[in-house]
PyMOL Python script that loads the backbone (N, CA, C, O; Angstrom):
from pymol import cmd

cmd.read_pdbstr("""\
ATOM      1  N   MET A   1     -33.915  75.952  -4.783  1.00  0.00           N
ATOM      2  CA  MET A   1     -32.632  76.165  -6.315  1.00  0.00           C
ATOM      3  C   MET A   1     -32.475  77.989  -6.154  1.00  0.00           C
ATOM      4  O   MET A   1     -31.395  78.561  -6.299  1.00  0.00           O
ATOM      5  N   LYS A   2     -33.596  78.603  -5.878  1.00  0.00           N
ATOM      6  CA  LYS A   2     -33.284  80.093  -6.033  1.00  0.00           C
ATOM      7  C   LYS A   2     -32.445  80.598  -5.211  1.00  0.00           C
ATOM      8  O   LYS A   2     -31.697  81.539  -5.475  1.00  0.00           O
ATOM      9  N   GLU A   3     -32.524  79.875  -3.917  1.00  0.00           N
ATOM     10  CA  GLU A   3     -31.226  80.530  -3.033  1.00  0.00           C
ATOM     11  C   GLU A   3     -30.064  79.884  -3.223  1.00  0.00           C
ATOM     12  O   GLU A   3     -29.139  80.385  -2.583  1.00  0.00           O
ATOM     13  N   LEU A   4     -29.723  78.754  -4.013  1.00  0.00           N
ATOM     14  CA  LEU A   4     -28.623  78.394  -4.047  1.00  0.00           C
ATOM     15  C   LEU A   4     -28.119  79.741  -5.369  1.00  0.00           C
ATOM     16  O   LEU A   4     -27.214  80.432  -4.901  1.00  0.00           O
ATOM     17  N   VAL A   5     -28.310  79.951  -6.055  1.00  0.00           N
ATOM     18  CA  VAL A   5     -28.279  80.940  -7.374  1.00  0.00           C
ATOM     19  C   VAL A   5     -28.045  82.031  -6.958  1.00  0.00           C
ATOM     20  O   VAL A   5     -27.222  82.690  -7.594  1.00  0.00           O
ATOM     21  N   GLU A   6     -28.728  82.689  -5.635  1.00  0.00           N
ATOM     22  CA  GLU A   6     -28.881  83.668  -5.370  1.00  0.00           C
ATOM     23  C   GLU A   6     -27.326  83.970  -4.477  1.00  0.00           C
ATOM     24  O   GLU A   6     -26.689  85.023  -4.514  1.00  0.00           O
ATOM     25  N   PHE A   7     -27.039  82.976  -3.857  1.00  0.00           N
ATOM     26  CA  PHE A   7     -25.792  82.930  -2.936  1.00  0.00           C
ATOM     27  C   PHE A   7     -24.477  82.906  -3.626  1.00  0.00           C
ATOM     28  O   PHE A   7     -23.398  83.250  -3.144  1.00  0.00           O
ATOM     29  N   ILE A   8     -24.720  82.440  -4.854  1.00  0.00           N
ATOM     30  CA  ILE A   8     -23.420  82.361  -5.785  1.00  0.00           C
ATOM     31  C   ILE A   8     -23.041  83.606  -6.605  1.00  0.00           C
ATOM     32  O   ILE A   8     -21.958  84.191  -6.566  1.00  0.00           O
ATOM     33  N   ALA A   9     -24.118  83.914  -7.359  1.00  0.00           N
ATOM     34  CA  ALA A   9     -24.541  85.217  -7.739  1.00  0.00           C
ATOM     35  C   ALA A   9     -23.788  86.263  -6.776  1.00  0.00           C
ATOM     36  O   ALA A   9     -22.889  87.006  -7.173  1.00  0.00           O
ATOM     37  N   LYS A  10     -24.243  86.225  -5.540  1.00  0.00           N
ATOM     38  CA  LYS A  10     -24.012  87.255  -4.560  1.00  0.00           C
ATOM     39  C   LYS A  10     -22.365  87.162  -4.535  1.00  0.00           C
ATOM     40  O   LYS A  10     -21.759  88.127  -4.999  1.00  0.00           O
ATOM     41  N   THR A  11     -21.724  86.215  -4.093  1.00  0.00           N
ATOM     42  CA  THR A  11     -20.414  85.692  -3.779  1.00  0.00           C
ATOM     43  C   THR A  11     -19.591  86.431  -5.143  1.00  0.00           C
ATOM     44  O   THR A  11     -18.550  87.086  -5.173  1.00  0.00           O
ATOM     45  N   LEU A  12     -20.443  86.059  -6.123  1.00  0.00           N
ATOM     46  CA  LEU A  12     -18.934  86.517  -7.150  1.00  0.00           C
ATOM     47  C   LEU A  12     -19.306  87.980  -7.746  1.00  0.00           C
ATOM     48  O   LEU A  12     -18.423  88.561  -8.378  1.00  0.00           O
ATOM     49  N   ALA A  13     -20.193  88.419  -7.627  1.00  0.00           N
ATOM     50  CA  ALA A  13     -20.495  89.966  -7.881  1.00  0.00           C
ATOM     51  C   ALA A  13     -20.086  91.026  -7.491  1.00  0.00           C
ATOM     52  O   ALA A  13     -20.070  91.048  -6.260  1.00  0.00           O
ATOM     53  N   ASP A  14     -19.662  92.139  -8.044  1.00  0.00           N
ATOM     54  CA  ASP A  14     -19.184  93.469  -7.356  1.00  0.00           C
ATOM     55  C   ASP A  14     -20.263  94.307  -6.869  1.00  0.00           C
ATOM     56  O   ASP A  14     -20.098  95.086  -5.930  1.00  0.00           O
ATOM     57  N   ALA A  15     -21.443  94.158  -7.526  1.00  0.00           N
ATOM     58  CA  ALA A  15     -22.787  94.817  -6.416  1.00  0.00           C
ATOM     59  C   ALA A  15     -23.669  93.939  -6.235  1.00  0.00           C
ATOM     60  O   ALA A  15     -24.739  94.042  -6.836  1.00  0.00           O
ATOM     61  N   PRO A  16     -23.446  92.965  -5.441  1.00  0.00           N
ATOM     62  CA  PRO A  16     -24.656  92.561  -4.905  1.00  0.00           C
ATOM     63  C   PRO A  16     -25.659  93.058  -4.606  1.00  0.00           C
ATOM     64  O   PRO A  16     -26.616  92.284  -4.571  1.00  0.00           O
ATOM     65  N   ASP A  17     -25.842  94.052  -4.371  1.00  0.00           N
ATOM     66  CA  ASP A  17     -27.476  94.492  -4.063  1.00  0.00           C
ATOM     67  C   ASP A  17     -28.170  94.754  -5.080  1.00  0.00           C
ATOM     68  O   ASP A  17     -29.296  95.222  -4.908  1.00  0.00           O
ATOM     69  N   GLN A  18     -27.713  94.536  -6.291  1.00  0.00           N
ATOM     70  CA  GLN A  18     -28.379  94.599  -7.402  1.00  0.00           C
ATOM     71  C   GLN A  18     -28.896  93.472  -7.995  1.00  0.00           C
ATOM     72  O   GLN A  18     -29.393  93.494  -9.121  1.00  0.00           O
ATOM     73  N   ILE A  19     -28.797  92.309  -7.184  1.00  0.00           N
ATOM     74  CA  ILE A  19     -28.972  90.887  -8.031  1.00  0.00           C
ATOM     75  C   ILE A  19     -30.559  90.914  -7.726  1.00  0.00           C
ATOM     76  O   ILE A  19     -31.106  91.521  -6.805  1.00  0.00           O
ATOM     77  N   GLU A  20     -30.995  90.340  -8.436  1.00  0.00           N
ATOM     78  CA  GLU A  20     -32.440  89.904  -8.356  1.00  0.00           C
ATOM     79  C   GLU A  20     -32.652  88.396  -8.878  1.00  0.00           C
ATOM     80  O   GLU A  20     -31.956  88.101  -9.850  1.00  0.00           O
ATOM     81  N   VAL A  21     -33.326  87.609  -8.485  1.00  0.00           N
ATOM     82  CA  VAL A  21     -33.606  86.309  -8.792  1.00  0.00           C
ATOM     83  C   VAL A  21     -34.976  85.813  -8.689  1.00  0.00           C
ATOM     84  O   VAL A  21     -35.714  86.106  -7.749  1.00  0.00           O
ATOM     85  N   TYR A  22     -35.287  85.104  -9.606  1.00  0.00           N
ATOM     86  CA  TYR A  22     -36.686  84.346  -9.814  1.00  0.00           C
ATOM     87  C   TYR A  22     -37.136  83.487 -10.376  1.00  0.00           C
ATOM     88  O   TYR A  22     -37.193  83.353 -11.598  1.00  0.00           O
ATOM     89  N   ALA A  23     -37.582  82.666  -9.426  1.00  0.00           N
ATOM     90  CA  ALA A  23     -37.900  81.033  -9.960  1.00  0.00           C
ATOM     91  C   ALA A  23     -39.404  80.905 -10.497  1.00  0.00           C
ATOM     92  O   ALA A  23     -40.454  81.051  -9.871  1.00  0.00           O
ATOM     93  N   ALA A  24     -39.153  80.527 -12.108  1.00  0.00           N
ATOM     94  CA  ALA A  24     -40.414  80.428 -12.925  1.00  0.00           C
ATOM     95  C   ALA A  24     -41.081  78.852 -12.621  1.00  0.00           C
ATOM     96  O   ALA A  24     -40.491  77.921 -12.074  1.00  0.00           O
ATOM     97  N   ASP A  25     -42.174  78.857 -13.030  1.00  0.00           N
ATOM     98  CA  ASP A  25     -42.754  77.850 -13.098  1.00  0.00           C
ATOM     99  C   ASP A  25     -42.337  76.663 -13.641  1.00  0.00           C
ATOM    100  O   ASP A  25     -42.622  75.509 -13.321  1.00  0.00           O
ATOM    101  N   ASP A  26     -41.451  77.198 -14.713  1.00  0.00           N
ATOM    102  CA  ASP A  26     -40.837  76.136 -15.682  1.00  0.00           C
ATOM    103  C   ASP A  26     -39.696  75.716 -15.495  1.00  0.00           C
ATOM    104  O   ASP A  26     -38.936  75.320 -16.379  1.00  0.00           O
ATOM    105  N   ASN A  27     -39.466  75.765 -14.283  1.00  0.00           N
ATOM    106  CA  ASN A  27     -37.834  75.249 -13.771  1.00  0.00           C
ATOM    107  C   ASN A  27     -36.724  75.742 -14.066  1.00  0.00           C
ATOM    108  O   ASN A  27     -35.640  75.167 -14.153  1.00  0.00           O
ATOM    109  N   VAL A  28     -37.108  77.381 -14.309  1.00  0.00           N
ATOM    110  CA  VAL A  28     -35.750  78.193 -14.919  1.00  0.00           C
ATOM    111  C   VAL A  28     -35.840  79.401 -13.906  1.00  0.00           C
ATOM    112  O   VAL A  28     -36.882  80.006 -13.654  1.00  0.00           O
ATOM    113  N   VAL A  29     -34.641  79.656 -13.379  1.00  0.00           N
ATOM    114  CA  VAL A  29     -34.069  80.192 -12.327  1.00  0.00           C
ATOM    115  C   VAL A  29     -33.852  81.727 -12.925  1.00  0.00           C
ATOM    116  O   VAL A  29     -32.700  81.691 -13.357  1.00  0.00           O
ATOM    117  N   GLU A  30     -34.336  82.938 -13.145  1.00  0.00           N
ATOM    118  CA  GLU A  30     -34.017  83.806 -13.830  1.00  0.00           C
ATOM    119  C   GLU A  30     -33.040  84.500 -12.923  1.00  0.00           C
ATOM    120  O   GLU A  30     -33.307  84.607 -11.726  1.00  0.00           O
ATOM    121  N   LEU A  31     -31.462  85.175 -13.631  1.00  0.00           N
ATOM    122  CA  LEU A  31     -30.750  85.659 -12.413  1.00  0.00           C
ATOM    123  C   LEU A  31     -30.506  87.064 -13.325  1.00  0.00           C
ATOM    124  O   LEU A  31     -29.834  87.100 -14.355  1.00  0.00           O
ATOM    125  N   ARG A  32     -31.223  88.236 -12.696  1.00  0.00           N
ATOM    126  CA  ARG A  32     -30.577  89.589 -13.050  1.00  0.00           C
ATOM    127  C   ARG A  32     -29.764  90.072 -12.593  1.00  0.00           C
ATOM    128  O   ARG A  32     -29.917  90.048 -11.372  1.00  0.00           O
ATOM    129  N   LEU A  33     -28.602  90.711 -12.976  1.00  0.00           N
ATOM    130  CA  LEU A  33     -27.792  91.493 -12.059  1.00  0.00           C
ATOM    131  C   LEU A  33     -27.417  93.282 -12.800  1.00  0.00           C
ATOM    132  O   LEU A  33     -28.015  93.898 -13.682  1.00  0.00           O
ATOM    133  N   ALA A  34     -26.413  93.594 -12.120  1.00  0.00           N
ATOM    134  CA  ALA A  34     -25.601  94.795 -12.789  1.00  0.00           C
ATOM    135  C   ALA A  34     -25.129  94.137 -14.154  1.00  0.00           C
ATOM    136  O   ALA A  34     -24.784  92.969 -14.328  1.00  0.00           O
ATOM    137  N   PRO A  35     -25.205  95.279 -15.184  1.00  0.00           N
ATOM    138  CA  PRO A  35     -24.411  95.045 -16.552  1.00  0.00           C
ATOM    139  C   PRO A  35     -22.939  94.534 -16.127  1.00  0.00           C
ATOM    140  O   PRO A  35     -22.687  93.342 -16.302  1.00  0.00           O
ATOM    141  N   ASP A  36     -22.281  95.104 -15.757  1.00  0.00           N
ATOM    142  CA  ASP A  36     -20.596  95.019 -15.252  1.00  0.00           C
ATOM    143  C   ASP A  36     -20.331  93.458 -14.681  1.00  0.00           C
ATOM    144  O   ASP A  36     -19.225  92.917 -14.696  1.00  0.00           O
ATOM    145  N   ASP A  37     -21.644  92.808 -14.143  1.00  0.00           N
ATOM    146  CA  ASP A  37     -21.624  91.649 -13.325  1.00  0.00           C
ATOM    147  C   ASP A  37     -21.415  90.548 -13.969  1.00  0.00           C
ATOM    148  O   ASP A  37     -20.681  89.580 -13.775  1.00  0.00           O
ATOM    149  N   VAL A  38     -22.644  91.016 -15.270  1.00  0.00           N
ATOM    150  CA  VAL A  38     -22.857  89.716 -16.130  1.00  0.00           C
ATOM    151  C   VAL A  38     -21.405  88.597 -16.719  1.00  0.00           C
ATOM    152  O   VAL A  38     -21.355  87.371 -16.819  1.00  0.00           O
ATOM    153  N   GLY A  39     -20.603  89.419 -16.946  1.00  0.00           N
ATOM    154  CA  GLY A  39     -19.628  88.952 -17.390  1.00  0.00           C
ATOM    155  C   GLY A  39     -18.843  87.925 -16.333  1.00  0.00           C
ATOM    156  O   GLY A  39     -18.537  86.784 -16.680  1.00  0.00           O
ATOM    157  N   LYS A  40     -18.605  88.356 -15.250  1.00  0.00           N
ATOM    158  CA  LYS A  40     -18.102  87.557 -13.994  1.00  0.00           C
ATOM    159  C   LYS A  40     -19.176  86.489 -13.824  1.00  0.00           C
ATOM    160  O   LYS A  40     -18.620  85.412 -13.606  1.00  0.00           O
ATOM    161  N   ILE A  41     -20.358  86.389 -13.839  1.00  0.00           N
ATOM    162  CA  ILE A  41     -21.357  85.384 -13.449  1.00  0.00           C
ATOM    163  C   ILE A  41     -21.161  84.173 -14.762  1.00  0.00           C
ATOM    164  O   ILE A  41     -21.135  82.946 -14.660  1.00  0.00           O
ATOM    165  N   ILE A  42     -21.055  84.942 -15.854  1.00  0.00           N
ATOM    166  CA  ILE A  42     -20.980  83.694 -17.207  1.00  0.00           C
ATOM    167  C   ILE A  42     -19.715  83.269 -17.168  1.00  0.00           C
ATOM    168  O   ILE A  42     -19.511  82.088 -17.447  1.00  0.00           O
ATOM    169  N   GLY A  43     -18.592  84.138 -16.815  1.00  0.00           N
ATOM    170  CA  GLY A  43     -17.397  83.302 -16.854  1.00  0.00           C
ATOM    171  C   GLY A  43     -16.627  83.526 -18.311  1.00  0.00           C
ATOM    172  O   GLY A  43     -17.144  83.948 -19.345  1.00  0.00           O
ATOM    173  N   ARG A  44     -15.549  83.214 -18.149  1.00  0.00           N
ATOM    174  CA  ARG A  44     -14.655  82.860 -19.368  1.00  0.00           C
ATOM    175  C   ARG A  44     -15.169  81.708 -20.244  1.00  0.00           C
ATOM    176  O   ARG A  44     -15.492  80.582 -19.866  1.00  0.00           O
ATOM    177  N   ARG A  45     -15.184  82.276 -21.647  1.00  0.00           N
ATOM    178  CA  ARG A  45     -16.295  80.904 -22.294  1.00  0.00           C
ATOM    179  C   ARG A  45     -17.576  80.122 -21.762  1.00  0.00           C
ATOM    180  O   ARG A  45     -18.050  79.065 -22.177  1.00  0.00           O
ATOM    181  N   GLY A  46     -18.027  80.994 -20.662  1.00  0.00           N
ATOM    182  CA  GLY A  46     -19.144  80.526 -20.126  1.00  0.00           C
ATOM    183  C   GLY A  46     -18.813  79.182 -18.994  1.00  0.00           C
ATOM    184  O   GLY A  46     -19.790  78.477 -18.742  1.00  0.00           O
ATOM    185  N   LYS A  47     -17.744  78.887 -18.449  1.00  0.00           N
ATOM    186  CA  LYS A  47     -17.567  78.251 -17.403  1.00  0.00           C
ATOM    187  C   LYS A  47     -18.214  78.477 -16.354  1.00  0.00           C
ATOM    188  O   LYS A  47     -18.635  77.464 -15.795  1.00  0.00           O
ATOM    189  N   THR A  48     -18.499  79.660 -15.777  1.00  0.00           N
ATOM    190  CA  THR A  48     -19.258  79.895 -14.878  1.00  0.00           C
ATOM    191  C   THR A  48     -20.225  79.223 -14.744  1.00  0.00           C
ATOM    192  O   THR A  48     -20.418  78.125 -14.222  1.00  0.00           O
ATOM    193  N   ALA A  49     -20.938  80.042 -15.319  1.00  0.00           N
ATOM    194  CA  ALA A  49     -22.586  79.711 -15.789  1.00  0.00           C
ATOM    195  C   ALA A  49     -22.861  78.073 -16.019  1.00  0.00           C
ATOM    196  O   ALA A  49     -23.795  77.395 -15.591  1.00  0.00           O
ATOM    197  N   LYS A  50     -21.728  77.677 -16.838  1.00  0.00           N
ATOM    198  CA  LYS A  50     -21.944  75.936 -16.824  1.00  0.00           C
ATOM    199  C   LYS A  50     -21.918  75.656 -15.594  1.00  0.00           C
ATOM    200  O   LYS A  50     -23.068  75.390 -15.242  1.00  0.00           O
ATOM    201  N   ALA A  51     -21.106  75.566 -14.642  1.00  0.00           N
ATOM    202  CA  ALA A  51     -20.741  75.222 -13.405  1.00  0.00           C
ATOM    203  C   ALA A  51     -21.881  75.313 -12.466  1.00  0.00           C
ATOM    204  O   ALA A  51     -22.154  74.481 -11.600  1.00  0.00           O
ATOM    205  N   ILE A  52     -22.668  76.668 -12.786  1.00  0.00           N
ATOM    206  CA  ILE A  52     -24.019  76.974 -11.812  1.00  0.00           C
ATOM    207  C   ILE A  52     -24.927  76.004 -12.417  1.00  0.00           C
ATOM    208  O   ILE A  52     -25.729  75.432 -11.680  1.00  0.00           O
ATOM    209  N   ARG A  53     -24.898  75.713 -13.836  1.00  0.00           N
ATOM    210  CA  ARG A  53     -25.601  74.593 -14.293  1.00  0.00           C
ATOM    211  C   ARG A  53     -25.588  73.514 -14.140  1.00  0.00           C
ATOM    212  O   ARG A  53     -26.567  72.824 -14.423  1.00  0.00           O
ATOM    213  N   THR A  54     -24.282  72.930 -13.555  1.00  0.00           N
ATOM    214  CA  THR A  54     -24.388  71.650 -12.851  1.00  0.00           C
ATOM    215  C   THR A  54     -24.528  71.604 -11.740  1.00  0.00           C
ATOM    216  O   THR A  54     -24.848  70.518 -11.258  1.00  0.00           O
ATOM    217  N   LEU A  55     -24.383  72.537 -11.038  1.00  0.00           N
ATOM    218  CA  LEU A  55     -24.770  72.461  -9.458  1.00  0.00           C
ATOM    219  C   LEU A  55     -26.362  72.145  -9.452  1.00  0.00           C
ATOM    220  O   LEU A  55     -26.843  71.333  -8.662  1.00  0.00           O
ATOM    221  N   LEU A  56     -27.057  72.787 -10.304  1.00  0.00           N
ATOM    222  CA  LEU A  56     -28.603  72.758 -10.347  1.00  0.00           C
ATOM    223  C   LEU A  56     -28.844  71.733 -10.921  1.00  0.00           C
ATOM    224  O   LEU A  56     -29.955  71.371 -10.534  1.00  0.00           O
ATOM    225  N   SER A  57     -28.390  70.940 -11.734  1.00  0.00           N
ATOM    226  CA  SER A  57     -28.523  69.482 -12.289  1.00  0.00           C
ATOM    227  C   SER A  57     -28.301  68.619 -10.888  1.00  0.00           C
ATOM    228  O   SER A  57     -29.299  68.111 -10.379  1.00  0.00           O
ATOM    229  N   ALA A  58     -27.273  68.483 -10.388  1.00  0.00           N
ATOM    230  CA  ALA A  58     -26.964  67.867  -9.434  1.00  0.00           C
ATOM    231  C   ALA A  58     -27.745  67.556  -8.516  1.00  0.00           C
ATOM    232  O   ALA A  58     -27.942  66.421  -8.083  1.00  0.00           O
ATOM    233  N   ALA A  59     -28.346  68.776  -8.090  1.00  0.00           N
ATOM    234  CA  ALA A  59     -29.320  68.870  -6.947  1.00  0.00           C
ATOM    235  C   ALA A  59     -30.864  68.143  -7.359  1.00  0.00           C
ATOM    236  O   ALA A  59     -31.589  67.579  -6.540  1.00  0.00           O
ATOM    237  N   GLY A  60     -31.080  68.263  -8.427  1.00  0.00           N
ATOM    238  CA  GLY A  60     -32.285  67.759  -9.074  1.00  0.00           C
ATOM    239  C   GLY A  60     -33.373  68.742  -9.570  1.00  0.00           C
ATOM    240  O   GLY A  60     -33.447  69.961  -9.418  1.00  0.00           O
ATOM    241  N   GLY A  61     -34.298  67.768 -10.284  1.00  0.00           N
ATOM    242  CA  GLY A  61     -35.603  68.963 -10.373  1.00  0.00           C
ATOM    243  C   GLY A  61     -35.271  69.135 -11.966  1.00  0.00           C
ATOM    244  O   GLY A  61     -36.130  68.668 -12.713  1.00  0.00           O
ATOM    245  N   GLY A  62     -34.495  69.553 -12.384  1.00  0.00           N
ATOM    246  CA  GLY A  62     -33.943  69.458 -14.208  1.00  0.00           C
ATOM    247  C   GLY A  62     -34.515  70.932 -14.192  1.00  0.00           C
ATOM    248  O   GLY A  62     -35.512  71.363 -14.771  1.00  0.00           O
ATOM    249  N   TRP A  63     -33.545  71.641 -13.312  1.00  0.00           N
ATOM    250  CA  TRP A  63     -33.639  73.362 -13.038  1.00  0.00           C
ATOM    251  C   TRP A  63     -32.457  73.752 -14.057  1.00  0.00           C
ATOM    252  O   TRP A  63     -31.366  73.211 -14.231  1.00  0.00           O
ATOM    253  N   ASP A  64     -33.168  75.114 -14.804  1.00  0.00           N
ATOM    254  CA  ASP A  64     -31.588  75.869 -15.929  1.00  0.00           C
ATOM    255  C   ASP A  64     -31.577  77.276 -15.048  1.00  0.00           C
ATOM    256  O   ASP A  64     -32.214  77.632 -14.056  1.00  0.00           O
ATOM    257  N   VAL A  65     -30.767  77.784 -15.697  1.00  0.00           N
ATOM    258  CA  VAL A  65     -30.229  79.374 -15.052  1.00  0.00           C
ATOM    259  C   VAL A  65     -30.559  80.119 -16.148  1.00  0.00           C
ATOM    260  O   VAL A  65     -30.237  79.508 -17.167  1.00  0.00           O
ATOM    261  N   ASP A  66     -31.158  81.375 -16.418  1.00  0.00           N
ATOM    262  CA  ASP A  66     -31.386  82.387 -17.218  1.00  0.00           C
ATOM    263  C   ASP A  66     -30.532  83.576 -16.592  1.00  0.00           C
ATOM    264  O   ASP A  66     -30.762  84.020 -15.467  1.00  0.00           O
ATOM    265  N   ILE A  67     -29.353  84.131 -17.570  1.00  0.00           N
ATOM    266  CA  ILE A  67     -28.848  84.988 -16.691  1.00  0.00           C
ATOM    267  C   ILE A  67     -28.786  86.358 -17.874  1.00  0.00           C
ATOM    268  O   ILE A  67     -28.557  86.229 -19.076  1.00  0.00           O
ATOM    269  N   ALA A  68     -29.043  87.584 -17.183  1.00  0.00           N
ATOM    270  CA  ALA A  68     -29.052  88.691 -18.068  1.00  0.00           C
ATOM    271  C   ALA A  68     -28.960  90.255 -17.296  1.00  0.00           C
ATOM    272  O   ALA A  68     -29.749  90.440 -16.369  1.00  0.00           O
ATOM    273  N   GLY A  69     -28.259  91.078 -17.571  1.00  0.00           N
ATOM    274  CA  GLY A  69     -28.003  92.350 -17.095  1.00  0.00           C
ATOM    275  C   GLY A  69     -29.613  93.005 -16.551  1.00  0.00           C
ATOM    276  O   GLY A  69     -30.715  92.640 -16.961  1.00  0.00           O
ATOM    277  N   HIS A  70     -29.372  93.861 -15.712  1.00  0.00           N
ATOM    278  CA  HIS A  70     -30.358  94.912 -15.531  1.00  0.00           C
ATOM    279  C   HIS A  70     -30.619  95.718 -16.957  1.00  0.00           C
ATOM    280  O   HIS A  70     -29.686  96.026 -17.698  1.00  0.00           O
ATOM    281  N   GLY A  71     -31.925  96.002 -17.231  1.00  0.00           N
ATOM    282  CA  GLY A  71     -31.849  96.981 -18.605  1.00  0.00           C
ATOM    283  C   GLY A  71     -31.916  96.571 -19.763  1.00  0.00           C
ATOM    284  O   GLY A  71     -32.346  97.299 -20.658  1.00  0.00           O
ATOM    285  N   GLU A  72     -31.464  95.197 -20.005  1.00  0.00           N
ATOM    286  CA  GLU A  72     -31.372  94.679 -21.292  1.00  0.00           C
ATOM    287  C   GLU A  72     -32.927  94.326 -22.084  1.00  0.00           C
ATOM    288  O   GLU A  72     -34.009  94.250 -21.501  1.00  0.00           O
ATOM    289  N   ASP A  73     -32.771  94.209 -23.029  1.00  0.00           N
ATOM    290  CA  ASP A  73     -33.801  94.164 -23.691  1.00  0.00           C
ATOM    291  C   ASP A  73     -34.064  92.474 -23.804  1.00  0.00           C
ATOM    292  O   ASP A  73     -33.150  91.676 -24.011  1.00  0.00           O
ATOM    293  N   GLU A  74     -35.574  92.074 -23.615  1.00  0.00           N
ATOM    294  CA  GLU A  74     -35.835  90.583 -23.821  1.00  0.00           C
ATOM    295  C   GLU A  74     -35.619  89.996 -25.315  1.00  0.00           C
ATOM    296  O   GLU A  74     -35.548  88.798 -25.592  1.00  0.00           O
ATOM    297  N   GLU A  75     -35.540  90.941 -26.106  1.00  0.00           N
ATOM    298  CA  GLU A  75     -35.367  90.436 -27.812  1.00  0.00           C
ATOM    299  C   GLU A  75     -33.697  90.412 -27.914  1.00  0.00           C
ATOM    300  O   GLU A  75     -33.085  90.082 -28.929  1.00  0.00           O
ATOM    301  N   ASP A  76     -33.210  90.747 -26.906  1.00  0.00           N
ATOM    302  CA  ASP A  76     -31.408  90.698 -26.876  1.00  0.00           C
ATOM    303  C   ASP A  76     -31.079  89.244 -27.037  1.00  0.00           C
ATOM    304  O   ASP A  76     -31.852  88.443 -26.511  1.00  0.00           O
ATOM    305  N   GLU A  77     -29.855  88.716 -27.807  1.00  0.00           N
ATOM    306  CA  GLU A  77     -29.204  87.580 -28.076  1.00  0.00           C
ATOM    307  C   GLU A  77     -29.440  87.279 -26.808  1.00  0.00           C
ATOM    308  O   GLU A  77     -29.324  88.156 -25.952  1.00  0.00           O
ATOM    309  N   ASP A  78     -29.914  85.626 -26.386  1.00  0.00           N
ATOM    310  CA  ASP A  78     -29.696  85.030 -25.329  1.00  0.00           C
ATOM    311  C   ASP A  78     -27.843  84.648 -25.092  1.00  0.00           C
ATOM    312  O   ASP A  78     -26.993  84.594 -25.981  1.00  0.00           O
ATOM    313  N   PHE A  79     -27.642  84.415 -23.494  1.00  0.00           N
ATOM    314  CA  PHE A  79     -26.255  84.476 -23.076  1.00  0.00           C
ATOM    315  C   PHE A  79     -25.880  82.988 -23.544  1.00  0.00           C
ATOM    316  O   PHE A  79     -24.724  82.752 -23.895  1.00  0.00           O
ATOM    317  N   GLU A  80     -26.796  82.053 -23.548  1.00  0.00           N
ATOM    318  CA  GLU A  80     -27.023  80.518 -23.477  1.00  0.00           C
ATOM    319  C   GLU A  80     -26.339  80.627 -25.029  1.00  0.00           C
ATOM    320  O   GLU A  80     -25.127  80.420 -24.971  1.00  0.00           O
ATOM    321  N   ASP A  81     -26.755  80.860 -26.193  1.00  0.00           N
ATOM    322  CA  ASP A  81     -26.190  81.114 -27.363  1.00  0.00           C
ATOM    323  C   ASP A  81     -25.284  81.106 -27.802  1.00  0.00           C
ATOM    324  O   ASP A  81     -24.761  80.382 -28.649  1.00  0.00           O
ATOM    325  N   ASP A  82     -24.816  82.389 -26.968  1.00  0.00           N
ATOM    326  CA  ASP A  82     -23.364  82.891 -26.665  1.00  0.00           C
ATOM    327  C   ASP A  82     -22.371  81.615 -26.474  1.00  0.00           C
ATOM    328  O   ASP A  82     -21.418  81.201 -27.135  1.00  0.00           O
ATOM    329  N   GLU A  83     -22.966  81.203 -25.364  1.00  0.00           N
ATOM    330  CA  GLU A  83     -21.787  80.355 -24.573  1.00  0.00           C
ATOM    331  C   GLU A  83     -21.408  79.110 -25.592  1.00  0.00           C
ATOM    332  O   GLU A  83     -20.233  78.743 -25.625  1.00  0.00           O
ATOM    333  N   ASP A  84     -22.615  78.308 -26.611  1.00  0.00           N
ATOM    334  CA  ASP A  84     -22.580  77.605 -27.587  1.00  0.00           C
ATOM    335  C   ASP A  84     -21.408  77.902 -28.586  1.00  0.00           C
ATOM    336  O   ASP A  84     -20.454  77.155 -28.799  1.00  0.00           O
ATOM    337  N   ASP A  85     -21.617  78.972 -29.089  1.00  0.00           N
ATOM    338  CA  ASP A  85     -21.103  79.509 -30.027  1.00  0.00           C
ATOM    339  C   ASP A  85     -19.270  79.760 -29.959  1.00  0.00           C
ATOM    340  O   ASP A  85     -18.565  79.923 -30.955  1.00  0.00           O
ATOM    341  N   GLN A  86     -18.706  79.728 -28.295  1.00  0.00           N
ATOM    342  CA  GLN A  86     -17.690  80.006 -28.134  1.00  0.00           C
ATOM    343  C   GLN A  86     -17.006  78.562 -27.696  1.00  0.00           C
ATOM    344  O   GLN A  86     -15.779  78.490 -27.757  1.00  0.00           O
ATOM    345  N   GLU A  87     -17.560  77.721 -27.374  1.00  0.00           N
ATOM    346  CA  GLU A  87     -17.063  76.364 -27.113  1.00  0.00           C
ATOM    347  C   GLU A  87     -16.736  75.493 -28.584  1.00  0.00           C
ATOM    348  O   GLU A  87     -16.313  74.338 -28.537  1.00  0.00           O
TER     349      GLU A  87
END
""", "prot")
cmd.dss("prot")
cmd.show_as("cartoon", "prot")
cmd.util.cbc("prot")
cmd.orient("prot")
C-alpha cells in the first residue's frame, strides 16, 4: 500500500523529491510532503484524499492514509477533520 500512495503522491506533487511515506503497524500510511503540495493531495473539498482512501479500501486490508506537510506539529488540526467539516 505504501508504494501505491507514494506513486499517486509523486504524480500529483510539484516537489516529488520531498515526499516521505511511512507505513505504520495500525494499517495507516503516513504521507508527508511539502506544505505547498498538501492542498493538491487533499484536493478541493477533500476529493483527491477521499479517492486515495477509496483505492486503499478497494485494495483491501483496511488501510487509511494520513496526510501532512513537512514541519507541521503533531498537535495541529488533522486534515481528516477538515474534510468532514467541508462536506
